N, CA, C and O atoms as a GROMACS GRO file, in nm:
protein
  664
    1MET      N    1   8.373   9.278   8.728
    1MET     CA    2   8.230   9.404   8.681
    1MET      C    3   8.216   9.428   8.512
    1MET      O    4   8.109   9.431   8.452
    2LYS      N    5   8.363   9.446   8.444
    2LYS     CA    6   8.277   9.429   8.306
    2LYS      C    7   8.162   9.361   8.230
    2LYS      O    8   8.071   9.399   8.157
    3GLU      N    9   8.219   9.206   8.296
    3GLU     CA   10   8.098   9.155   8.243
    3GLU      C   11   7.958   9.131   8.248
    3GLU      O   12   7.878   9.092   8.162
    4ASP      N   13   7.941   9.181   8.430
    4ASP     CA   14   7.795   9.176   8.416
    4ASP      C   15   7.720   9.280   8.488
    4ASP      O   16   7.606   9.276   8.535
    5ASP      N   17   7.827   9.395   8.487
    5ASP     CA   18   7.776   9.527   8.511
    5ASP      C   19   7.712   9.569   8.677
    5ASP      O   20   7.655   9.677   8.693
    6PRO      N   21   7.728   9.483   8.779
    6PRO     CA   22   7.650   9.525   8.805
    6PRO      C   23   7.622   9.658   8.906
    6PRO      O   24   7.701   9.750   8.930
    7ALA      N   25   7.493   9.643   8.955
    7ALA     CA   26   7.474   9.769   9.067
    7ALA      C   27   7.532   9.800   9.186
    7ALA      O   28   7.595   9.898   9.224
    8LEU      N   29   7.483   9.650   9.260
    8LEU     CA   30   7.604   9.635   9.402
    8LEU      C   31   7.526   9.723   9.457
    8LEU      O   32   7.554   9.828   9.514
    9SER      N   33   7.412   9.666   9.434
    9SER     CA   34   7.269   9.720   9.539
    9SER      C   35   7.216   9.658   9.593
    9SER      O   36   7.164   9.571   9.522
   10VAL      N   37   7.181   9.644   9.762
   10VAL     CA   38   7.067   9.585   9.780
   10VAL      C   39   6.912   9.634   9.716
   10VAL      O   40   6.866   9.746   9.696
   11ARG      N   41   6.856   9.498   9.694
   11ARG     CA   42   6.772   9.482   9.554
   11ARG      C   43   6.666   9.348   9.639
   11ARG      O   44   6.729   9.256   9.693
   12GLU      N   45   6.540   9.346   9.644
   12GLU     CA   46   6.435   9.272   9.695
   12GLU      C   47   6.404   9.234   9.825
   12GLU      O   48   6.331   9.142   9.864
   13VAL      N   49   6.505   9.358   9.923
   13VAL     CA   50   6.438   9.288  10.097
   13VAL      C   51   6.406   9.512  10.038
   13VAL      O   52   6.460   9.569   9.942
   14SER      N   53   6.329   9.560  10.116
   14SER     CA   54   6.317   9.720  10.204
   14SER      C   55   6.396   9.736  10.242
   14SER      O   56   6.467   9.653  10.299
   15THR      N   57   6.413   9.844  10.228
   15THR     CA   58   6.563   9.921  10.308
   15THR      C   59   6.547  10.074  10.261
   15THR      O   60   6.514  10.103  10.146
   16SER      N   61   6.575  10.174  10.366
   16SER     CA   62   6.541  10.242  10.381
   16SER      C   63   6.699  10.324  10.300
   16SER      O   64   6.696  10.423  10.227
   17ARG      N   65   6.818  10.252  10.340
   17ARG     CA   66   6.914  10.326  10.254
   17ARG      C   67   7.066  10.241  10.197
   17ARG      O   68   7.128  10.163  10.269
   18GLN      N   69   7.091  10.262  10.108
   18GLN     CA   70   7.238  10.192  10.027
   18GLN      C   71   7.369  10.151  10.141
   18GLN      O   72   7.425  10.195  10.241
   19PRO      N   73   7.371  10.080  10.082
   19PRO     CA   74   7.572  10.057  10.161
   19PRO      C   75   7.617  10.169  10.028
   19PRO      O   76   7.586  10.196   9.912
   20LEU      N   77   7.720  10.214  10.146
   20LEU     CA   78   7.776  10.278  10.033
   20LEU      C   79   7.914  10.201   9.903
   20LEU      O   80   8.011  10.149   9.957
   21ARG      N   81   7.910  10.201   9.776
   21ARG     CA   82   8.003  10.089   9.734
   21ARG      C   83   8.122  10.102   9.681
   21ARG      O   84   8.127  10.193   9.599
   22VAL      N   85   8.191  10.061   9.693
   22VAL     CA   86   8.359  10.091   9.674
   22VAL      C   87   8.433   9.976   9.583
   22VAL      O   88   8.463   9.858   9.599
   23ILE      N   89   8.448  10.078   9.474
   23ILE     CA   90   8.492   9.954   9.385
   23ILE      C   91   8.609  10.007   9.376
   23ILE      O   92   8.629  10.128   9.373
   24VAL      N   93   8.752   9.859   9.370
   24VAL     CA   94   8.874   9.835   9.294
   24VAL      C   95   8.906   9.828   9.166
   24VAL      O   96   8.877   9.734   9.092
   25ASP      N   97   8.980   9.944   9.130
   25ASP     CA   98   8.984   9.887   8.959
   25ASP      C   99   9.153   9.989   8.994
   25ASP      O  100   9.173  10.102   9.038
   26SER      N  101   9.231   9.895   8.955
   26SER     CA  102   9.345   9.983   9.025
   26SER      C  103   9.440  10.064   8.890
   26SER      O  104   9.534  10.144   8.887
   27GLN      N  105   9.357   9.994   8.792
   27GLN     CA  106   9.405  10.112   8.689
   27GLN      C  107   9.261  10.202   8.633
   27GLN      O  108   9.270  10.202   8.511
   28LEU      N  109   9.195  10.240   8.656
   28LEU     CA  110   9.079  10.258   8.619
   28LEU      C  111   8.992  10.223   8.517
   28LEU      O  112   8.926  10.292   8.440
   29GLU      N  113   9.006  10.097   8.531
   29GLU     CA  114   8.955  10.024   8.367
   29GLU      C  115   8.784  10.071   8.377
   29GLU      O  116   8.712  10.069   8.277
   30ILE      N  117   8.741  10.108   8.500
   30ILE     CA  118   8.595  10.067   8.529
   30ILE      C  119   8.489  10.200   8.410
   30ILE      O  120   8.456  10.313   8.446
   31PRO      N  121   8.474  10.168   8.342
   31PRO     CA  122   8.319  10.194   8.167
   31PRO      C  123   8.299  10.304   8.301
   31PRO      O  124   8.300  10.254   8.414
   32LEU      N  125   8.285  10.426   8.289
   32LEU     CA  126   8.195  10.534   8.359
   32LEU      C  127   8.008  10.530   8.292
   32LEU      O  128   7.925  10.619   8.313
   33GLY      N  129   7.993  10.448   8.241
   33GLY     CA  130   7.869  10.403   8.208
   33GLY      C  131   7.836  10.361   8.306
   33GLY      O  132   7.752  10.433   8.361
   34ALA      N  133   7.871  10.249   8.376
   34ALA     CA  134   7.842  10.178   8.473
   34ALA      C  135   7.757  10.135   8.575
   34ALA      O  136   7.778  10.191   8.683
   35LYS      N  137   7.688  10.072   8.572
   35LYS     CA  138   7.570  10.128   8.680
   35LYS      C  139   7.584  10.083   8.817
   35LYS      O  140   7.479  10.061   8.878
   36VAL      N  141   7.680  10.067   8.870
   36VAL     CA  142   7.813  10.107   9.015
   36VAL      C  143   7.789  10.253   9.041
   36VAL      O  144   7.755  10.316   9.141
   37LEU      N  145   7.813  10.283   8.931
   37LEU     CA  146   7.835  10.448   8.908
   37LEU      C  147   7.719  10.554   8.921
   37LEU      O  148   7.716  10.677   8.923
   38CYS      N  149   7.622  10.449   8.932
   38CYS     CA  150   7.477  10.542   8.870
   38CYS      C  151   7.451  10.684   8.982
   38CYS      O  152   7.378  10.777   8.948
   39ASP      N  153   7.514  10.681   9.103
   39ASP     CA  154   7.488  10.811   9.226
   39ASP      C  155   7.636  10.822   9.287
   39ASP      O  156   7.737  10.787   9.225
   40ALA      N  157   7.636  10.857   9.373
   40ALA     CA  158   7.764  10.931   9.432
   40ALA      C  159   7.720  10.843   9.594
   40ALA      O  160   7.676  10.907   9.689
   41ASN      N  161   7.735  10.741   9.598
   41ASN     CA  162   7.670  10.617   9.712
   41ASN      C  163   7.773  10.567   9.643
   41ASN      O  164   7.740  10.460   9.591
   42ALA      N  165   7.899  10.601   9.617
   42ALA     CA  166   8.038  10.523   9.544
   42ALA      C  167   8.180  10.547   9.563
   42ALA      O  168   8.212  10.654   9.511
   43ILE      N  169   8.276  10.487   9.619
   43ILE     CA  170   8.412  10.588   9.586
   43ILE      C  171   8.463  10.433   9.524
   43ILE      O  172   8.415  10.320   9.532
   44VAL      N  173   8.581  10.488   9.459
   44VAL     CA  174   8.669  10.434   9.337
   44VAL      C  175   8.800  10.448   9.446
   44VAL      O  176   8.858  10.541   9.502
   45ILE      N  177   8.812  10.316   9.443
   45ILE     CA  178   8.963  10.303   9.558
   45ILE      C  179   9.023  10.277   9.391
   45ILE      O  180   8.937  10.257   9.305
   46CYS      N  181   9.206  10.280   9.339
   46CYS     CA  182   9.268  10.322   9.280
   46CYS      C  183   9.412  10.287   9.327
   46CYS      O  184   9.448  10.307   9.443
   47ALA      N  185   9.514  10.222   9.209
   47ALA     CA  186   9.638  10.204   9.293
   47ALA      C  187   9.720  10.349   9.204
   47ALA      O  188   9.682  10.459   9.244
   48ASN      N  189   9.841  10.350   9.072
   48ASN     CA  190   9.855  10.437   8.992
   48ASN      C  191   9.802  10.386   8.871
   48ASN      O  192   9.814  10.265   8.851
   49PRO      N  193   9.737  10.465   8.775
   49PRO     CA  194   9.664  10.505   8.673
   49PRO      C  195   9.780  10.604   8.614
   49PRO      O  196   9.846  10.672   8.692
   50GLU      N  197   9.796  10.608   8.510
   50GLU     CA  198   9.855  10.702   8.390
   50GLU      C  199   9.772  10.846   8.449
   50GLU      O  200   9.651  10.869   8.455
   51PRO      N  201   9.914  10.949   8.496
   51PRO     CA  202   9.816  11.093   8.593
   51PRO      C  203   9.723  11.158   8.465
   51PRO      O  204   9.661  11.255   8.510
   52SER      N  205   9.693  11.136   8.326
   52SER     CA  206   9.597  11.208   8.232
   52SER      C  207   9.455  11.172   8.290
   52SER      O  208   9.347  11.222   8.320
   53HIS      N  209   9.544  11.017   8.284
   53HIS     CA  210   9.365  10.939   8.279
   53HIS      C  211   9.300  10.950   8.386
   53HIS      O  212   9.178  10.947   8.400
   54LEU      N  213   9.409  10.968   8.491
   54LEU     CA  214   9.321  10.936   8.644
   54LEU      C  215   9.282  11.094   8.666
   54LEU      O  216   9.186  11.140   8.729
   55GLN      N  217   9.394  11.166   8.588
   55GLN     CA  218   9.257  11.363   8.587
   55GLN      C  219   9.100  11.388   8.538
   55GLN      O  220   8.998  11.442   8.580
   56LYS      N  221   9.157  11.292   8.390
   56LYS     CA  222   9.047  11.296   8.333
   56LYS      C  223   8.914  11.158   8.405
   56LYS      O  224   8.797  11.152   8.370
   57ILE      N  225   8.966  11.089   8.481
   57ILE     CA  226   8.839  11.018   8.548
   57ILE      C  227   8.792  11.085   8.652
   57ILE      O  228   8.674  11.085   8.687
   58LYS      N  229   8.894  11.153   8.712
   58LYS     CA  230   8.821  11.176   8.888
   58LYS      C  231   8.748  11.294   8.833
   58LYS      O  232   8.634  11.308   8.876
   59LYS      N  233   8.811  11.423   8.705
   59LYS     CA  234   8.701  11.506   8.723
   59LYS      C  235   8.572  11.453   8.645
   59LYS      O  236   8.486  11.541   8.646
   60GLU      N  237   8.538  11.359   8.591
   60GLU     CA  238   8.431  11.279   8.540
   60GLU      C  239   8.311  11.275   8.644
   60GLU      O  240   8.192  11.304   8.652
   61LEU      N  241   8.451  11.204   8.748
   61LEU     CA  242   8.299  11.143   8.874
   61LEU      C  243   8.306  11.243   8.994
   61LEU      O  244   8.192  11.272   9.029
   62ALA      N  245   8.378  11.290   9.051
   62ALA     CA  246   8.338  11.444   9.115
   62ALA      C  247   8.256  11.503   9.053
   62ALA      O  248   8.211  11.584   9.135
   63GLY      N  249   8.183  11.523   8.920
   63GLY     CA  250   8.084  11.579   8.882
   63GLY      C  251   7.975  11.422   8.963
   63GLY      O  252   7.952  11.446   9.082
   64ARG      N  253   7.957  11.381   8.949
   64ARG     CA  254   7.854  11.304   8.948
   64ARG      C  255   7.853  11.272   9.121
   64ARG      O  256   7.750  11.211   9.150
   65GLY      N  257   7.991  11.315   9.307
   65GLY     CA  258   7.945  11.332   9.346
   65GLY      C  259   8.049  11.211   9.401
   65GLY      O  260   8.055  11.191   9.523
   66ILE      N  261   8.133  11.127   9.303
   66ILE     CA  262   8.232  10.992   9.341
   66ILE      C  263   8.392  11.067   9.345
   66ILE      O  264   8.467  11.141   9.282
   67GLU      N  265   8.371  10.957   9.512
   67GLU     CA  266   8.568  11.016   9.523
   67GLU      C  267   8.643  10.941   9.481
   67GLU      O  268   8.628  10.827   9.525
   68VAL      N  269   8.737  10.958   9.398
   68VAL     CA  270   8.852  10.845   9.317
   68VAL      C  271   8.996  10.896   9.406
   68VAL      O  272   9.068  10.990   9.373
   69ILE      N  273   9.015  10.805   9.528
   69ILE     CA  274   9.146  10.770   9.610
   69ILE      C  275   9.226  10.653   9.561
   69ILE      O  276   9.191  10.544   9.518
   70GLN      N  277   9.353  10.711   9.582
   70GLN     CA  278   9.478  10.593   9.560
   70GLN      C  279   9.546  10.504   9.630
   70GLN      O  280   9.582  10.570   9.728
   71ILE      N  281   9.563  10.460   9.636
   71ILE     CA  282   9.572  10.366   9.802
   71ILE      C  283   9.674  10.264   9.694
   71ILE      O  284   9.629  10.155   9.657
   72PRO      N  285   9.856  10.324   9.633
   72PRO     CA  286   9.863  10.200   9.564
   72PRO      C  287  10.028  10.125   9.652
   72PRO      O  288  10.107  10.196   9.714
   73ASN      N  289  10.042   9.990   9.636
   73ASN     CA  290  10.104   9.881   9.634
   73ASN      C  291  10.197   9.918   9.581
   73ASN      O  292  10.180  10.009   9.500
   74ALA      N  293  10.334   9.866   9.600
   74ALA     CA  294  10.472   9.859   9.547
   74ALA      C  295  10.437   9.755   9.486
   74ALA      O  296  10.527   9.679   9.519
   75LYS      N  297  10.335   9.668   9.387
   75LYS     CA  298  10.353   9.576   9.275
   75LYS      C  299  10.256   9.704   9.156
   75LYS      O  300  10.237   9.688   9.035
   76GLY      N  301  10.220   9.800   9.226
   76GLY     CA  302  10.124   9.922   9.102
   76GLY      C  303   9.978   9.837   9.113
   76GLY      O  304   9.924   9.827   9.003
   77LYS      N  305   9.882   9.756   9.255
   77LYS     CA  306   9.747   9.695   9.240
   77LYS      C  307   9.726   9.812   9.424
   77LYS      O  308   9.804   9.815   9.519
   78VAL      N  309   9.652   9.855   9.414
   78VAL     CA  310   9.567   9.857   9.547
   78VAL      C  311   9.609   9.778   9.696
   78VAL      O  312   9.573   9.675   9.752
   79ASP      N  313   9.687   9.866   9.722
   79ASP     CA  314   9.700   9.840   9.922
   79ASP      C  315   9.535   9.774   9.976
   79ASP      O  316   9.453   9.857  10.014
   80LEU      N  317   9.491   9.597   9.977
   80LEU     CA  318   9.428   9.584  10.055
   80LEU      C  319   9.429   9.653  10.161
   80LEU      O  320   9.370   9.754  10.199
   81PRO      N  321   9.532   9.557  10.219
   81PRO     CA  322   9.539   9.577  10.414
   81PRO      C  323   9.501   9.753  10.425
   81PRO      O  324   9.386   9.782  10.454
   82LYS      N  325   9.580   9.840  10.405
   82LYS     CA  326   9.528   9.929  10.391
   82LYS      C  327   9.402  10.040  10.355
   82LYS      O  328   9.346  10.127  10.422
   83LEU      N  329   9.393  10.008  10.260
   83LEU     CA  330   9.267   9.987  10.247
   83LEU      C  331   9.117   9.956  10.336
   83LEU      O  332   9.016  10.026  10.334
   84PHE      N  333   9.131   9.874  10.384
   84PHE     CA  334   9.081   9.791  10.478
   84PHE      C  335   9.056   9.846  10.595
   84PHE      O  336   8.954   9.817  10.656
   85SER      N  337   9.172   9.961  10.657
   85SER     CA  338   9.214  10.033  10.739
   85SER      C  339   9.129  10.156  10.706
   85SER      O  340   9.048  10.214  10.779
   86TYR      N  341   9.174  10.188  10.555
   86TYR     CA  342   9.095  10.329  10.556
   86TYR      C  343   8.971  10.322  10.608
   86TYR      O  344   8.929  10.368  10.714
   87LEU      N  345   8.913  10.255  10.517
   87LEU     CA  346   8.788  10.253  10.501
   87LEU      C  347   8.678  10.245  10.701
   87LEU      O  348   8.561  10.279  10.722
   88ALA      N  349   8.801  10.176  10.820
   88ALA     CA  350   8.774  10.170  10.955
   88ALA      C  351   8.798  10.312  11.004
   88ALA      O  352   8.766  10.354  11.115
   89LYS      N  353   8.838  10.358  10.939
   89LYS     CA  354   8.924  10.461  11.019
   89LYS      C  355   8.866  10.577  10.969
   89LYS      O  356   8.836  10.677  11.034
   90GLU      N  357   8.845  10.550  10.808
   90GLU     CA  358   8.863  10.758  10.781
   90GLU      C  359   8.674  10.716  10.770
   90GLU      O  360   8.591  10.794  10.818
   91ARG      N  361   8.637  10.599  10.708
   91ARG     CA  362   8.472  10.598  10.666
   91ARG      C  363   8.378  10.564  10.818
   91ARG      O  364   8.265  10.601  10.852
   92GLU      N  365   8.482  10.475  10.886
   92GLU     CA  366   8.396  10.408  11.026
   92GLU      C  367   8.266  10.355  10.960
   92GLU      O  368   8.151  10.401  10.955
   93ILE      N  369   8.344  10.208  10.896
   93ILE     CA  370   8.271  10.081  10.876
   93ILE      C  371   8.329   9.990  10.885
   93ILE      O  372   8.433   9.984  10.820
   94ASN      N  373   8.292   9.886  10.961
   94ASN     CA  374   8.289   9.769  11.040
   94ASN      C  375   8.273   9.661  11.008
   94ASN      O  376   8.302   9.558  11.069
   95GLU      N  377   8.212   9.679  10.882
   95GLU     CA  378   8.178   9.526  10.837
   95GLU      C  379   8.174   9.543  10.661
   95GLU      O  380   8.094   9.621  10.611
   96VAL      N  381   8.230   9.493  10.609
   96VAL     CA  382   8.240   9.544  10.448
   96VAL      C  383   8.179   9.375  10.416
   96VAL      O  384   8.210   9.278  10.485
   97HIS      N  385   8.084   9.371  10.290
   97HIS     CA  386   8.109   9.236  10.285
   97HIS      C  387   8.124   9.315   9.996
   97HIS      O  388   8.082   9.392   9.910
   98VAL      N  389   8.208   9.209  10.026
   98VAL     CA  390   8.286   9.105   9.900
   98VAL      C  391   8.182   9.109   9.789
   98VAL      O  392   8.072   9.081   9.837
   99GLU      N  393   8.176   9.139   9.627
   99GLU     CA  394   8.158   9.106   9.532
   99GLU      C  395   8.236   9.070   9.479
   99GLU      O  396   8.299   9.175   9.469
  100ALA      N  397   8.285   9.009   9.436
  100ALA     CA  398   8.392   9.047   9.354
  100ALA      C  399   8.469   8.898   9.257
  100ALA      O  400   8.434   8.784   9.286
  101GLY      N  401   8.560   8.921   9.159
  101GLY     CA  402   8.589   8.771   9.048
  101GLY      C  403   8.716   8.725   9.108
  101GLY      O  404   8.797   8.753   9.196
  102TYR      N  405   8.701   8.674   9.054
  102TYR     CA  406   8.838   8.527   9.125
  102TYR      C  407   8.968   8.626   9.137
  102TYR      O  408   9.046   8.635   9.232
  103LYS      N  409   8.968   8.670   9.058
  103LYS     CA  410   9.150   8.767   9.074
  103LYS      C  411   9.111   8.819   9.222
  103LYS      O  412   9.142   8.759   9.325
  104LEU      N  413   9.064   8.897   9.218
  104LEU     CA  414   9.020   8.998   9.373
  104LEU      C  415   9.017   8.921   9.529
  104LEU      O  416   9.066   8.947   9.639
  105ASN      N  417   8.923   8.798   9.468
  105ASN     CA  418   8.887   8.728   9.577
  105ASN      C  419   9.040   8.662   9.621
  105ASN      O  420   9.056   8.653   9.743
  106GLY      N  421   9.115   8.631   9.565
  106GLY     CA  422   9.241   8.575   9.567
  106GLY      C  423   9.329   8.660   9.663
  106GLY      O  424   9.353   8.626   9.779
  107SER      N  425   9.390   8.814   9.585
  107SER     CA  426   9.438   8.840   9.640
  107SER      C  427   9.360   8.924   9.777
  107SER      O  428   9.435   8.997   9.843
  108LEU      N  429   9.234   8.917   9.813
  108LEU     CA  430   9.196   8.961   9.945
  108LEU      C  431   9.244   8.818   9.989
  108LEU      O  432   9.367   8.820   9.998
  109ILE      N  433   9.203   8.718  10.013
  109ILE     CA  434   9.258   8.605  10.087
  109ILE      C  435   9.401   8.595  10.090
  109ILE      O  436   9.445   8.540  10.190
  110ARG      N  437   9.485   8.634  10.003
  110ARG     CA  438   9.607   8.643  10.003
  110ARG      C  439   9.679   8.694  10.135
  110ARG      O  440   9.759   8.631  10.202
  111GLU      N  441   9.632   8.826  10.157
  111GLU     CA  442   9.711   8.918  10.194
  111GLU      C  443   9.624   8.898  10.371
  111GLU      O  444   9.662   8.992  10.441
  112GLY      N  445   9.546   8.824  10.432
  112GLY     CA  446   9.467   8.827  10.483
  112GLY      C  447   9.374   8.917  10.516
  112GLY      O  448   9.397   8.990  10.612
  113CYS      N  449   9.240   8.931  10.439
  113CYS     CA  450   9.125   9.056  10.416
  113CYS      C  451   9.058   9.034  10.429
  113CYS      O  452   8.962   9.109  10.414
  114VAL      N  453   9.044   8.889  10.478
  114VAL     CA  454   8.876   8.859  10.450
  114VAL      C  455   8.860   8.721  10.642
  114VAL      O  456   8.957   8.670  10.697
  115ASP      N  457   8.767   8.710  10.670
  115ASP     CA  458   8.753   8.667  10.742
  115ASP      C  459   8.642   8.532  10.806
  115ASP      O  460   8.620   8.456  10.901
  116GLU      N  461   8.589   8.581  10.647
  116GLU     CA  462   8.395   8.501  10.675
  116GLU      C  463   8.373   8.519  10.510
  116GLU      O  464   8.384   8.608  10.426
  117LEU      N  465   8.328   8.357  10.518
  117LEU     CA  466   8.292   8.346  10.316
  117LEU      C  467   8.181   8.331  10.318
  117LEU      O  468   8.149   8.285  10.428
  118LEU      N  469   8.035   8.355  10.203
  118LEU     CA  470   7.940   8.341  10.216
  118LEU      C  471   7.920   8.307  10.100
  118LEU      O  472   7.927   8.394  10.013
  119ILE      N  473   7.891   8.184  10.067
  119ILE     CA  474   7.935   8.133   9.935
  119ILE      C  475   7.783   8.143   9.876
  119ILE      O  476   7.706   8.180   9.964
  120TYR      N  477   7.720   8.120   9.753
  120TYR     CA  478   7.622   8.110   9.744
  120TYR      C  479   7.622   8.005   9.646
  120TYR      O  480   7.735   8.006   9.598
  121GLN      N  481   7.568   7.932   9.602
  121GLN     CA  482   7.575   7.823   9.529
  121GLN      C  483   7.428   7.804   9.424
  121GLN      O  484   7.343   7.746   9.492
  122ALA      N  485   7.364   7.841   9.258
  122ALA     CA  486   7.306   7.738   9.209
  122ALA      C  487   7.255   7.627   9.154
  122ALA      O  488   7.306   7.614   9.043
  123PRO      N  489   7.167   7.526   9.180
  123PRO     CA  490   7.187   7.474   9.122
  123PRO      C  491   7.191   7.444   8.976
  123PRO      O  492   7.104   7.397   8.902
  124CYS      N  493   7.301   7.478   8.955
  124CYS     CA  494   7.336   7.448   8.777
  124CYS      C  495   7.435   7.431   8.763
  124CYS      O  496   7.522   7.446   8.849
  125LEU      N  497   7.451   7.392   8.640
  125LEU     CA  498   7.594   7.361   8.580
  125LEU      C  499   7.648   7.461   8.469
  125LEU      O  500   7.597   7.437   8.359
  126LEU      N  501   7.721   7.547   8.469
  126LEU     CA  502   7.722   7.663   8.350
  126LEU      C  503   7.874   7.587   8.270
  126LEU      O  504   7.916   7.658   8.178
  127GLY      N  505   7.939   7.484   8.289
  127GLY     CA  506   7.996   7.466   8.175
  127GLY      C  507   8.163   7.484   8.246
  127GLY      O  508   8.170   7.479   8.369
  128GLU      N  509   8.229   7.494   8.206
  128GLU     CA  510   8.395   7.526   8.244
  128GLU      C  511   8.433   7.663   8.266
  128GLU      O  512   8.436   7.733   8.165
  129GLY      N  513   8.467   7.726   8.391
  129GLY     CA  514   8.452   7.878   8.392
  129GLY      C  515   8.571   7.915   8.501
  129GLY      O  516   8.633   7.814   8.536
  130LEU      N  517   8.611   8.024   8.556
  130LEU     CA  518   8.634   8.066   8.633
  130LEU      C  519   8.614   8.034   8.840
  130LEU      O  520   8.517   8.025   8.915
  131GLY      N  521   8.772   8.027   8.860
  131GLY     CA  522   8.711   7.910   8.958
  131GLY      C  523   8.716   8.040   9.015
  131GLY      O  524   8.756   8.143   8.960
  132MET      N  525   8.661   8.024   9.156
  132MET     CA  526   8.586   8.149   9.259
  132MET      C  527   8.661   8.248   9.347
  132MET      O  528   8.634   8.365   9.374
  133VAL      N  529   8.820   8.128   9.404
  133VAL     CA  530   8.910   8.208   9.416
  133VAL      C  531   9.063   8.211   9.309
  133VAL      O  532   9.063   8.102   9.253
  134ASN      N  533   9.176   8.288   9.268
  134ASN     CA  534   9.276   8.226   9.251
  134ASN      C  535   9.381   8.252   9.297
  134ASN      O  536   9.457   8.346   9.273
  135ILE      N  537   9.392   8.148   9.385
  135ILE     CA  538   9.538   8.164   9.532
  135ILE      C  539   9.719   8.068   9.430
  135ILE      O  540   9.840   8.063   9.451
  136GLY      N  541   9.593   8.000   9.295
  136GLY     CA  542   9.739   7.977   9.267
  136GLY      C  543   9.778   7.816   9.288
  136GLY      O  544   9.716   7.775   9.386
  137PRO      N  545   9.846   7.730   9.239
  137PRO     CA  546   9.864   7.587   9.232
  137PRO      C  547   9.960   7.582   9.429
  137PRO      O  548  10.037   7.671   9.466
  138LEU      N  549   9.930   7.482   9.498
  138LEU     CA  550   9.989   7.442   9.605
  138LEU      C  551  10.125   7.345   9.586
  138LEU      O  552  10.115   7.244   9.517
  139GLN      N  553  10.229   7.375   9.640
  139GLN     CA  554  10.323   7.266   9.639
  139GLN      C  555  10.298   7.174   9.746
  139GLN      O  556  10.378   7.082   9.733
  140GLU      N  557  10.206   7.153   9.868
  140GLU     CA  558  10.180   7.078   9.900
  140GLU      C  559  10.039   7.087   9.998
  140GLU      O  560   9.959   7.180  10.002
  141LEU      N  561  10.036   6.964  10.073
  141LEU     CA  562   9.836   7.021  10.132
  141LEU      C  563   9.834   7.098  10.223
  141LEU      O  564   9.730   7.150  10.261
  142SER      N  565  10.028   7.136  10.312
  142SER     CA  566   9.964   7.198  10.446
  142SER      C  567   9.968   7.338  10.401
  142SER      O  568   9.952   7.419  10.492
  143GLN      N  569   9.990   7.401  10.248
  143GLN     CA  570   9.995   7.502  10.215
  143GLN      C  571   9.821   7.539  10.234
  143GLN      O  572   9.800   7.660  10.250
  144ARG      N  573   9.735   7.477  10.236
  144ARG     CA  574   9.592   7.530  10.208
  144ARG      C  575   9.567   7.667  10.308
  144ARG      O  576   9.640   7.708  10.399
  145ASP      N  577   9.468   7.709  10.270
  145ASP     CA  578   9.386   7.780  10.342
  145ASP      C  579   9.270   7.740  10.419
  145ASP      O  580   9.162   7.790  10.387
  146SER      N  581   9.274   7.674  10.498
  146SER     CA  582   9.103   7.593  10.573
  146SER      C  583   9.030   7.707  10.663
  146SER      O  584   9.058   7.788  10.751
  147TRP      N  585   8.880   7.650  10.564
  147TRP     CA  586   8.798   7.750  10.655
  147TRP      C  587   8.700   7.627  10.741
  147TRP      O  588   8.690   7.510  10.705
  148ARG      N  589   8.645   7.677  10.840
  148ARG     CA  590   8.513   7.598  10.904
  148ARG      C  591   8.369   7.640  10.823
  148ARG      O  592   8.355   7.760  10.801
  149ILE      N  593   8.268   7.555  10.781
  149ILE     CA  594   8.154   7.596  10.801
  149ILE      C  595   8.076   7.577  10.869
  149ILE      O  596   8.052   7.472  10.927
  150VAL      N  597   8.004   7.711  10.878
  150VAL     CA  598   7.908   7.724  11.040
  150VAL      C  599   7.790   7.740  11.035
  150VAL      O  600   7.753   7.785  11.144
  151GLU      N  601   7.713   7.728  10.973
  151GLU     CA  602   7.611   7.720  10.850
  151GLU      C  603   7.575   7.708  10.702
  151GLU      O  604   7.621   7.780  10.614
  152HIS      N  605   7.489   7.610  10.686
  152HIS     CA  606   7.436   7.644  10.547
  152HIS      C  607   7.260   7.638  10.536
  152HIS      O  608   7.178   7.560  10.583
  153THR      N  609   7.251   7.743  10.460
  153THR     CA  610   7.043   7.748  10.375
  153THR      C  611   7.057   7.717  10.298
  153THR      O  612   7.161   7.692  10.237
  154LEU      N  613   6.918   7.703  10.266
  154LEU     CA  614   6.871   7.708  10.208
  154LEU      C  615   6.787   7.803  10.136
  154LEU      O  616   6.670   7.799  10.174
  155ILE      N  617   6.820   7.919  10.006
  155ILE     CA  618   6.730   8.050  10.005
  155ILE      C  619   6.690   8.034   9.861
  155ILE      O  620   6.773   8.016   9.772
  156GLY      N  621   6.572   8.040   9.843
  156GLY     CA  622   6.493   7.965   9.738
  156GLY      C  623   6.560   7.864   9.731
  156GLY      O  624   6.575   7.794   9.831
  157ASP      N  625   6.626   7.829   9.596
  157ASP     CA  626   6.693   7.742   9.509
  157ASP      C  627   6.805   7.681   9.556
  157ASP      O  628   6.836   7.562   9.567
  158ASP      N  629   6.887   7.832   9.596
  158ASP     CA  630   7.000   7.861   9.601
  158ASP      C  631   7.097   7.785   9.745
  158ASP      O  632   7.082   7.818   9.863
  159LEU      N  633   7.146   7.731   9.719
  159LEU     CA  634   7.253   7.696   9.851
  159LEU      C  635   7.393   7.758   9.903
  159LEU      O  636   7.506   7.732   9.862
  160ARG      N  637   7.343   7.867  10.028
  160ARG     CA  638   7.380   7.989  10.140
  160ARG      C  639   7.458   7.915  10.171
  160ARG      O  640   7.400   7.807  10.182
  161ILE      N  641   7.646   7.897  10.213
  161ILE     CA  642   7.772   7.832  10.258
  161ILE      C  643   7.814   7.994  10.353
  161ILE      O  644   7.860   8.095  10.301
  162ARG      N  645   7.781   7.975  10.503
  162ARG     CA  646   7.878   8.050  10.576
  162ARG      C  647   7.990   8.006  10.661
  162ARG      O  648   7.977   7.928  10.755
  163ALA      N  649   8.182   8.098  10.591
  163ALA     CA  650   8.278   7.961  10.680
  163ALA      C  651   8.300   8.108  10.715
  163ALA      O  652   8.263   8.219  10.678
  164LEU      N  653   8.405   8.034  10.832
  164LEU     CA  654   8.512   8.092  10.894
  164LEU      C  655   8.613   8.088  10.898
  164LEU      O  656   8.644   7.972  10.923
  165ARG      N  657   8.716   8.163  10.886
  165ARG     CA  658   8.869   8.117  10.912
  165ARG      C  659   8.960   8.022  10.968
  165ARG      O  660   9.054   8.090  11.010
  166ARG      N  661   8.979   7.928  10.986
  166ARG     CA  662   9.045   7.853  11.101
  166ARG      C  663   9.100   7.974  11.202
  166ARG      O  664   9.158   7.946  11.307
   0.00000   0.00000   0.00000
């Protein structure tokens, strides 16, 4: 999020409403000038940041109409299964699209929070970079996380792959 400062909004398609943007930030490290915090159509989910920092950020974001909610797990990170339960029960959200880095992607998959992948591949090589998912090395092939490709489509020059968990 800090590297590319996404707005996480619908663009290039006409729509009368934008989806709720849910920012997962365990220690509230998001810059207050981030594009994703430009309006009240966002909530920030954190774990257990330092109390005075939490209060300062909560106050700043409340002034913009953005709520900060704590949903910690035992490791000091956001409890992802509880987050999805909260979104379903409290916010009545039944579909979540995630745009994340490899660490959060890996955590979401490891914790069983993902049932479908939409992967976009651009026809360019950018050199060495971070992987799509941080799941660590496997000790044996039986530990792999298997997916079934159900659709592949060209969107402009990009390849879109849709896969479901086996």
